[in-house]
C-alpha positions in Angstrom: -44.2 -11.7 -3.6 -42.3 -14.1 -5.9 -40.4 -11.1 -7.4 -39.4 -9.9 -4.0 -38.2 -13.4 -3.0 -36.2 -13.6 -6.2 -34.5 -10.3 -5.4 -33.7 -11.4 -1.9 -32.3 -14.7 -3.1 -30.2 -12.9 -5.7 -28.8 -10.5 -3.0 -28.1 -13.4 -0.6 -26.2 -15.4 -3.2 -24.3 -12.3 -4.3 -23.2 -11.7 -0.7 -22.2 -15.3 -0.2 -20.3 -15.5 -3.4 -18.5 -12.2 -2.7 -17.5 -13.5 0.8 -16.3 -16.8 -0.5 -14.3 -15.3 -3.4 -12.7 -12.6 -1.2 -11.7 -15.1 1.4 -10.2 -17.4 -1.3 -8.4 -14.5 -2.9 -6.8 -13.3 0.3 -5.8 -16.9 1.2 -4.2 -17.5 -2.2 -2.2 -14.3 -1.9 -0.8 -15.5 1.4 1.6 -17.5 -0.8 1.2 -16.3 -4.5 2.9 -13.2 -5.8 0.7 -10.3 -6.7 1.4 -9.8 -10.4 -1.3 -7.2 -11.2 -3.6 -4.9 -9.2 -6.7 -2.9 -10.0 -4.7 0.3 -9.8 -2.3 -0.9 -12.4 -5.2 -1.7 -14.8 -6.8 1.6 -14.1 -3.6 3.6 -14.7 -3.1 1.7 -18.0 -6.7 2.5 -19.1 -6.1 6.2 -18.2 -2.9 6.3 -20.3 -4.7 4.7 -23.3 -7.6 7.1 -23.0 -5.2 10.0 -23.2 -3.5 8.4 -26.3 -0.3 7.7 -24.4 1.9 4.7 -24.6 1.3 2.2 -21.7 3.8 2.6 -18.9 3.9 -0.4 -16.5 7.0 -1.4 -14.7 6.6 -4.0 -12.0 9.0 -6.8 -10.8 7.9 -9.0 -7.9 10.9 -9.9 -5.6 11.1 -11.8 -2.3 11.5 -9.3 0.6 14.2 -11.3 2.4 16.4 -11.9 -0.6 15.4 -9.1 -3.1 15.1 -6.1 -0.8 17.3 -4.3 1.7 15.8 -4.4 5.3 16.2 -0.6 5.3 13.3 -0.3 2.9 10.8 -1.8 5.3 12.3 0.3 8.1 11.9 3.5 6.0 8.2 2.9 5.2 7.4 2.0 8.8 9.2 5.2 9.9 7.4 7.3 7.3 3.9 5.7 7.0 3.0 3.6 10.0 5.3 3.4 13.1 2.8 1.1 15.0 2.7 -1.4 12.1 4.0 -4.3 14.1 1.7 -3.8 17.1 -1.7 -2.7 15.7 -4.3 -5.1 14.3 -4.6 -3.3 11.0 -6.1 0.0 12.3 -4.2 2.7 14.2 -7.0 4.0 16.5 -4.9 6.8 17.9 -4.1 8.1 14.4 -7.8 7.8 13.4 -8.9 9.7 16.5 -6.4 12.5 15.8 -7.4 12.7 12.2 -11.1 12.9 13.2 -10.3 15.7 15.7 -8.4 17.7 13.0 -11.2 17.2 10.5 -13.8 18.5 13.1 -11.6 21.5 13.9 -11.1 22.4 10.3 -7.3 21.8 10.4 -5.3 20.2 7.6 -6.4 16.6 7.2 -3.8 14.0 8.2 -3.6 10.5 6.8 -4.6 7.7 9.1 -4.3 4.7 6.8 -2.0 2.0 8.1 0.3 -0.1 5.9 -2.3 -2.9 6.2 -5.1 -0.7 5.0 -3.0 0.6 2.1 -2.1 -3.0 1.2 -5.8 -4.0 1.2 -6.6 -1.1 -1.0 -3.7 -1.6 -3.4 -4.3 -5.3 -4.0 -8.1 -5.7 -3.9 -9.7 -2.3 -4.5 -9.6 0.9 -6.5 -8.4 4.4 -5.5 -10.8 7.1 -4.3 -13.1 7.7 -1.3 -16.6 7.1 -0.4 -18.1 5.1 2.5 -18.7 2.0 0.4 -15.0 1.7 -0.7 -13.8 2.5 2.8 -16.1 -0.2 4.2 -14.6 -2.7 1.7 -11.1 -1.5 2.6 -11.8 -2.2 6.3 -13.2 -5.7 5.4 -10.1 -6.6 3.4 -7.8 -5.2 6.0 -9.3 -7.5 8.6 -9.0 -10.4 6.3 -5.3 -9.9 5.5 -4.5 -9.3 9.2 -6.3 -12.5 10.0 -4.7 -14.7 7.2 -1.3 -13.1 6.7 1.5 -12.3 9.1 3.1 -8.9 9.3 6.1 -10.0 7.2 3.7 -11.0 4.3 1.7 -7.8 4.5 4.9 -5.8 4.3 6.2 -8.0 1.4 3.0 -7.5 -0.6 2.9 -3.8 0.2 6.5 -3.1 -1.0 5.9 -5.1 -4.1 2.6 -3.6 -5.2 2.5 0.0 -4.0 2.6 2.8 -6.7 6.0 4.5 -6.5 6.0 6.7 -9.6 4.4 7.2 -13.0 3.8 3.6 -14.2 6.2 2.3 -11.5 4.9 -0.3 -9.0 6.9 -1.9 -6.2 10.4 -1.6 -4.7 12.5 -3.4 -7.4 10.9 -1.4 -10.3 11.5 2.0 -8.7 15.0 0.9 -7.6 16.0 0.1 -11.2 14.2 3.0 -12.8 15.4 5.7 -10.4 18.6 4.4 -9.0 20.0 2.0 -11.5 20.2 -0.9 -9.1 18.0 -3.7 -7.6 16.0 -3.2 -4.4 18.5 -5.3 -2.5 21.3 -2.8 -3.2 19.5 0.4 -2.3 21.3 2.6 0.2 19.6 3.9 3.4 19.3 7.3 1.9 17.7 5.8 -1.2 15.1 4.0 0.9 14.3 7.1 2.9 13.8 9.1 -0.3 11.5 6.4 -1.8 9.4 6.4 1.4 9.2 10.2 1.3 7.3 10.0 -2.1 4.6 7.6 -0.9 2.0 10.1 0.1 1.8 11.2 -3.5 4.2 9.3 -5.8 2.8 10.9 -9.0 3.6 14.4 -7.6 6.9 13.6 -5.8 9.9 12.0 -7.4 12.7 10.0 -5.8 14.7 10.4 -9.0 14.6 14.2 -9.1 13.8 15.2 -5.5 12.8 18.7 -4.6 14.1 20.6 -1.7 10.9 19.6 0.2 11.6 15.9 -0.6 15.2 16.2 0.6 13.9 17.6 3.9 11.5 14.8 4.2 14.3 12.3 3.5 16.3 13.7 6.4 13.3 13.5 8.7 12.7 9.9 7.8 16.3 8.9 8.2 16.2 10.4 11.7 13.1 8.3 12.5 14.8 5.2 11.1 17.7 5.7 13.5 15.3 6.1 16.4 13.4 2.9 15.5 16.6 0.9 14.9 15.1 -2.0 12.9 11.9 -3.8 12.1 11.7 -7.3 13.6 9.1 -9.6 12.1 7.9 -12.6 14.0 7.6 -15.3 11.4 
């Protein structure tokens, strides 16, 4: 019985410590810049395991001063058009994705910008119910503790945008030779078009498919008009 009680006590303390540390981490990132993410570390380890030189380009910039507003508009148009109104989960998109999975059709993505931010900053890539559960947990935390402006700022600064490239300013300099505050509307749409698979698609050397996606995203950007954050 003593052994069982010890296991229970250990599990309880583990859960409590995880809860407290996760809450404190999310609270800290409400103000602190995210300098490194688990994905960055994983990619660097993968490069070293292949005997390659480490590639890591990442520059944190303030969204209001260091990025053109068209970049936020482009990712909303491309990735999550209900970003400003949902609570972290797009139930309509989840329902449609489930229906398509059941019918055997091509799977569509249902992750919101909030979910992608939670995964990028606090977790590792991949699937599985355990990781998905943690993703949902961290999504609820950031929606509770951050406003939409902060979620977008962290997303645009931490998301993978190419091989060894993370965040808007890094991809702007690497692929367009300018800062994220001087990207054109077309540049922003092209960057957004790569986000479903930034290791496969390039905003520097876009394929015909990418240029078609760019045109579609620019059309959606015109329809949306602008992204207004309530600070």
